[in-house]
Each structure stands twice: as C-alpha cells, then as structure tokens.
N, C-alpha and C positions, 0 to 999 in steps of 0.2 A: 118220520110219523107224525099222525097228525093229530093224535092225543090231549089229552088237557092239559098232560107237562111240558115244558122244552128239557133236551140235554144242554148239560156245556158245550158236549160233541157236538151238537146241529148247533145250537148259538155261535160256534164258530165257524163252521162250514160259513150261516145265515151270512154276519157279519164279515167274512174271511181272517180273521183273527188268529194270534197264539192260542190256544190250549190255555193257558193259564192264564189269560187277558178274560174268557170264556168266563172262567173259572170265575173269579173277583163277579165278571158283570153280575154273574147270579147270584153269587151270595149278596151280592146289596142287593140284589133287589129282594130276597127272601128275606135281608132286613127286614129291609120296609113291609115285606106282606108277614112280618112276625110281628110286624109295632100292632098291622091291623086287627091282631089277634091270628089271624091265620096259622093252622100245623104248613109244615117246609121240611122237602127234605131234601137232605145234603143233595147237592150235586144237580138240581134237578130246581124247574120252579115253575109257576102255572103259565104257560104260554098263553094266554088270553093278555097277561096281564106285565108279560113281557113286551108283547106284542104293542099295546097300549105306550107305554113307556115307550118307547122306544122309535115309534112311528109314529103315536100320537091317534088321537080317536077321532074316526073321518067324521063326526057328527060336531067335534070340533074346529076345522078344517073347515075356512070358507072357499068354496069349490066356485061359487058364482063370475069369480077373475080370472081362475083356470079355466069355464067354458064361453066366456067373453073373448077373450084370449083366445082359442080356439077355432071362434067364428070369426077374426079375426085374419086368422091367419088361412080361411081357406078362398 
C-alpha cells in the first residue's frame, strides 16, 4: 500500500529483514520525528521520511558522475 505511512511489515519486506529489526527501525525513525515535533503512531512511520533516511534524497545525490559513466559504457 502506498499511503503516507509505512508499516513495520512493509519495512521488513522492503529491506528483507526480520520483523524485530523492522520495528527497531520504525521506532528509531519515530523517535527522530517526535523530536521534530511530529505526532507518530506505534508500528508505522512516515513513508517519505523513511525513504529519505534510508535511501537519501535525490536532490542531494550527484547524478552527473553516473550519467558520465553511462555514456562511456555505450
């Protein structure tokens, strides 16, 4: 489901990890969000924040190097 929240079950599936580890990740992210003044729900976290923290933000990634490599491989 692609809602605003991601569940620990989805985190476990996404990262191919145990449910226990997924819950630990969700708790950590929720703690960070709480410190920023956000309201959180147990066992779920903000999907956008999860993706940003785990995979980085696309605007912070330098794609020019990847594009250059791709051009040389052709």
